[in-house]
C-alpha positions in Angstrom: 91.3 81.6 121.5 92.1 77.9 121.5 90.5 77.4 118.1 92.9 80.0 116.6 95.9 78.5 118.4 95.0 75.0 117.2 94.6 76.1 113.6 97.9 77.9 113.6 99.6 74.7 115.0 97.8 72.4 112.6 99.0 74.5 109.6 102.5 75.0 111.0 102.4 78.8 110.8 104.3 81.4 112.9 102.7 84.5 114.4 104.3 87.5 115.9 101.6 87.2 118.6 103.6 84.3 120.0 107.1 85.0 118.9 106.9 88.6 120.0 105.2 87.8 123.3 102.4 90.3 122.4 100.2 91.3 125.4 97.1 91.3 123.2 97.4 87.7 122.0 94.4 86.4 124.0 92.1 89.2 122.9 93.0 88.9 119.2 93.0 85.1 119.1 89.6 85.2 120.8 88.4 87.4 118.0 89.8 84.8 115.6 92.5 87.0 114.2 96.3 86.9 114.3 99.3 88.6 112.8 101.1 86.0 110.7 104.9 85.9 110.5 106.3 84.4 107.4 109.8 83.5 106.2 110.5 81.4 109.3 110.9 82.0 113.0 114.6 83.1 113.1 115.7 86.7 112.4 119.0 87.8 111.1 119.1 91.0 113.2 119.9 91.2 116.9 117.5 94.0 117.9 117.6 94.7 121.7 113.9 95.0 122.1 112.6 92.0 120.2 111.7 88.5 121.6 111.9 86.8 118.2 114.8 84.4 118.1 117.9 85.5 116.1 120.5 83.4 114.3 120.9 81.5 111.1 117.4 81.2 109.4 115.9 78.1 107.9 115.2 77.7 104.2 112.1 79.5 102.9 109.1 77.2 102.9 107.7 77.4 99.4 104.3 76.0 100.5 103.9 78.7 103.2 101.7 81.0 101.1 99.1 78.2 100.6 99.1 77.3 104.2 98.7 80.9 105.2 95.8 81.4 102.8 94.1 78.3 104.2 94.4 79.6 107.7 92.9 83.0 106.7 90.1 81.3 104.9 89.2 79.0 107.8 89.3 82.0 110.3 87.0 84.0 108.0 89.4 87.0 108.0 88.4 90.1 106.0 91.6 91.9 106.8 94.9 90.0 107.0 98.2 91.3 108.5 101.4 89.6 107.2 104.8 90.4 108.8 108.1 88.6 108.7 111.4 88.2 110.4 114.2 90.1 108.7 116.0 88.0 106.2 119.3 89.8 105.3 120.5 86.4 104.0 118.2 86.5 101.0 119.0 88.5 97.9 115.6 90.3 97.9 115.1 90.1 101.7 112.1 87.9 101.2 110.2 90.4 99.0 109.1 87.8 96.4 107.8 85.5 99.2 105.8 88.4 100.6 104.3 88.9 97.1 103.4 85.3 96.8 101.7 85.3 100.3 99.6 88.4 99.4 98.4 86.9 96.2 97.6 83.5 97.7 95.6 85.0 100.6 93.7 87.4 98.3 92.9 84.6 95.9 91.6 82.3 98.6 89.8 84.9 100.8 89.2 88.2 98.9 90.5 89.9 102.1 92.3 93.2 102.2 96.0 92.8 103.0 98.3 94.7 105.3 102.0 94.0 105.2 104.4 94.9 108.0 107.8 94.6 106.3 111.4 94.8 107.3 113.5 97.5 105.6 114.9 95.3 102.8 118.2 97.3 103.5 116.6 100.1 101.5 116.4 98.0 98.3 113.8 99.8 96.2 113.3 96.8 93.8 112.4 94.7 96.8 109.8 97.3 98.0 108.4 97.4 94.5 108.1 93.6 94.4 105.9 93.7 97.5 103.8 96.6 96.1 103.3 94.7 92.8 100.8 92.5 94.7 98.8 95.6 95.6 98.5 95.4 99.4 96.0 97.9 100.8 98.3 98.9 103.7 102.1 99.1 103.7 103.5 99.2 107.2 107.1 99.6 108.2 108.0 100.5 111.8 110.4 103.2 112.8 110.3 101.6 116.3 112.1 104.5 118.1 113.6 108.0 117.6 116.7 108.7 115.6 119.1 109.0 118.6 118.1 105.6 119.9 118.2 103.6 116.6 121.6 102.0 117.0 120.9 101.2 120.7 117.5 99.7 120.1 117.6 98.3 116.5 121.4 98.0 116.1 121.7 97.0 112.4 118.8 99.2 111.2 119.0 102.8 110.2 116.5 105.7 110.7 117.1 107.1 107.3 116.6 103.8 105.6 113.3 103.3 107.4 112.1 106.7 106.2 113.3 105.9 102.7 111.2 102.7 102.7 108.0 104.5 103.6 108.8 107.4 101.2 109.4 105.0 98.3 106.3 103.0 98.9 104.2 106.3 98.9 105.9 107.6 95.7 105.2 104.3 93.9 101.6 104.1 95.1 100.3 107.5 96.1 96.9 105.9 96.8 98.4 103.3 99.2 97.9 103.8 102.9 101.3 103.7 104.6 101.7 103.1 108.3 104.4 103.0 111.0 104.8 102.3 114.7 106.8 103.6 117.6 107.6 102.1 121.0 107.7 104.5 123.9 109.5 104.2 127.2 113.0 103.6 125.8 114.4 106.9 126.9 113.1 109.2 124.1 112.3 112.8 124.8 109.1 114.5 123.8 110.9 116.7 121.3 112.6 113.7 119.7 109.3 111.9 119.5 107.6 114.8 117.7 110.6 115.1 115.4 110.0 111.5 114.4 106.3 112.1 113.8 107.1 115.1 111.7 109.5 113.0 109.6 106.8 110.4 109.1 104.3 113.0 108.0 107.0 114.4 105.6 107.1 111.1 103.7 103.3 110.9 103.6 102.8 108.3 106.4 99.0 108.0 106.9 98.6 105.7 110.0 100.4 105.6 113.3 100.6 103.3 116.3 102.3 104.2 119.6 102.6 101.7 122.5 104.5 101.0 125.6 107.7 99.1 125.3 107.7 96.0 127.6 110.9 94.1 128.3 110.4 90.6 127.0 113.1 89.1 129.3 116.1 90.1 131.4 118.3 89.8 128.3 116.5 92.6 126.5 116.7 96.3 126.9 115.2 97.6 130.1 112.2 99.9 130.3 113.3 103.4 131.0 109.8 104.7 131.8 106.2 103.6 131.9 103.9 106.2 130.5 100.4 106.5 132.1 97.3 106.0 129.9 96.4 109.7 130.0 99.8 110.6 128.5 99.2 108.1 125.6 95.8 109.8 125.1 97.4 113.2 124.9 100.2 112.0 122.6 97.5 110.5 120.3 95.6 113.8 120.2 98.8 115.7 119.4 99.8 113.3 116.7 96.4 113.6 115.0 96.9 117.3 114.8 100.0 116.6 112.6 97.7 115.1 110.0 97.8 111.4 110.4 94.7 109.8 109.0 94.3 107.7 112.2 96.4 107.1 115.3 96.2 104.3 117.9 98.0 105.3 121.1 97.9 103.3 124.3 100.1 101.2 126.6 99.2 97.9 124.9 98.8 99.2 121.4 101.0 97.2 118.9 101.6 97.6 115.2 98.7 95.3 114.2 96.3 96.1 117.1 92.8 96.4 115.6 94.5 96.8 112.2 91.2 96.2 110.4 89.6 99.2 112.0 92.6 101.5 111.3 92.7 100.3 107.7 89.1 101.5 107.2 89.7 104.9 108.8 88.4 107.9 106.9 89.1 111.6 107.4 
């Protein structure tokens, strides 16, 4: 764990593991893997569930793709997950930076690449810019059901998130698309399965479902803690809808064992 932490600090990189207060950080860092967060550490959207700082972002660091690639090389990663803060202040939402990061990491390591992107405000050109670097997995999280979007994500829209996943699949039918949902925010079972059906309707292949955990007293409270057995049953039901693979459990997060999900076969 400490070797991973030291390398991230040395190369001045951000991870969602730290910024998002992920409960799996120790496990993943001990495995010498991390989910890298590019485009700074400050998000332009005030989501009620997220621990990432929000406010006025810093300038984009043009050397970040090279530093990221070096970290992935030194960690010996075969599958790399790249996410970012939301950058509504940038004309393309940071899509070109994503593209440069993918290309730099692949050139340095030969690893497969998974991106977990913001919604780019539904900008199809931005989505296509990311896809032009040919990531193996394109992930965009729905986070919660339609009724709770404005309460949980505030400046994000359910329809736009579906549009992002749909457009990625249309552009690259061979691409594995992925999404994640937090549970325990007040959603009903019917609402959850409506969301899963919507994801399948746009060809989403991979799904993660995990327990929402309140990062601090300033964030949204947990409405319900689901027992592990319920997560198991929800996972089984989701697989019946046709997802290629499903990870469902209290501590499951978007990138949890992402390398294993990326290699899933029917």
